[in-house]
C-alpha positions as CSV (number, residue, x, y, z in Angstrom):
1,M,97.1,90.6,138.9
2,L,97.2,92.7,141.9
3,A,100.3,93.9,143.1
4,A,99.6,94.8,146.7
5,P,102.4,97.4,148.4
6,T,101.5,96.9,151.9
7,P,98.8,95.1,153.8
8,T,96.1,98.0,154.1
9,V,96.3,97.6,149.9
10,L,95.4,93.8,149.9
11,A,92.6,93.9,152.3
12,A,91.4,96.6,150.3
13,A,90.9,94.9,147.1
14,L,90.2,91.4,148.8
15,V,87.1,92.8,150.7
16,P,84.4,92.9,147.9
17,V,86.1,90.0,146.4
18,L,85.1,87.8,149.5
19,E,82.1,89.5,149.7
20,S,81.4,87.8,146.4
21,F,82.6,84.8,146.9
22,R,80.2,84.4,149.9
23,A,77.2,85.4,148.4
24,K,77.7,82.5,146.2
25,G,78.3,80.3,149.1
26,Y,81.8,79.5,149.6
27,G,83.1,77.8,152.3
28,R,86.9,77.6,151.7
29,S,89.8,77.4,149.8
30,E,92.5,74.8,149.1
31,L,96.1,76.0,147.4
32,N,97.7,73.1,145.2
33,L,101.3,74.4,144.9
34,R,102.3,73.4,141.2
35,K,105.9,75.2,141.3
36,L,108.2,77.5,143.5
37,E,110.8,79.0,141.2
38,P,113.6,80.5,142.7
39,L,113.9,84.1,141.5
40,S,117.0,85.5,143.1
41,S,117.8,85.0,146.7
42,T,114.7,87.1,148.0
43,A,112.0,86.6,146.2
44,A,110.5,83.2,144.5
45,L,107.7,82.8,141.9
46,A,104.7,80.3,143.1
47,T,102.0,78.9,140.5
48,G,99.0,76.7,141.5
49,V,95.7,76.1,141.5
50,A,93.3,77.7,143.6
51,V,90.0,75.0,144.3
52,R,87.2,76.5,146.1
53,Y,84.4,74.9,148.0
54,K,80.6,76.0,149.1
55,V,79.4,75.9,153.1
56,D,77.8,72.4,151.7
57,G,81.6,71.1,150.6
58,Q,80.7,71.2,146.9
59,E,83.2,72.7,144.3
60,L,82.5,76.1,143.8
61,D,85.4,77.1,140.9
62,R,89.5,76.6,140.5
63,A,91.6,79.3,139.3
64,G,95.0,79.9,138.5
65,V,97.0,82.0,141.0
66,P,100.4,83.2,140.3
67,Y,102.4,84.7,144.0
68,L,105.7,86.7,144.0
69,L,106.6,85.4,147.7
70,R,109.6,88.5,148.3
71,L,111.6,87.9,152.1
72,A,111.1,90.5,154.5
73,G,113.6,92.6,156.3
74,R,116.4,91.3,154.2
75,S,118.4,94.0,150.8
76,P,118.3,91.8,147.4
77,S,121.4,90.9,146.7
């Protein structure tokens, strides 16, 4: 799991991952959201499955994904 407090940190972490996907023939991804659980008035936990496809449309792999979503610009209550 990765905690990316800024867009710069997130971009730096994703570059090698995306390069490895491209080397495998990656074309696109789909996120199948399974659950969205509110944690507070400013945060929620989204879980699902990322399905990755090759450029030719064949399935490349699947991975479980958690996302912690936070409403920016608002103080926690």
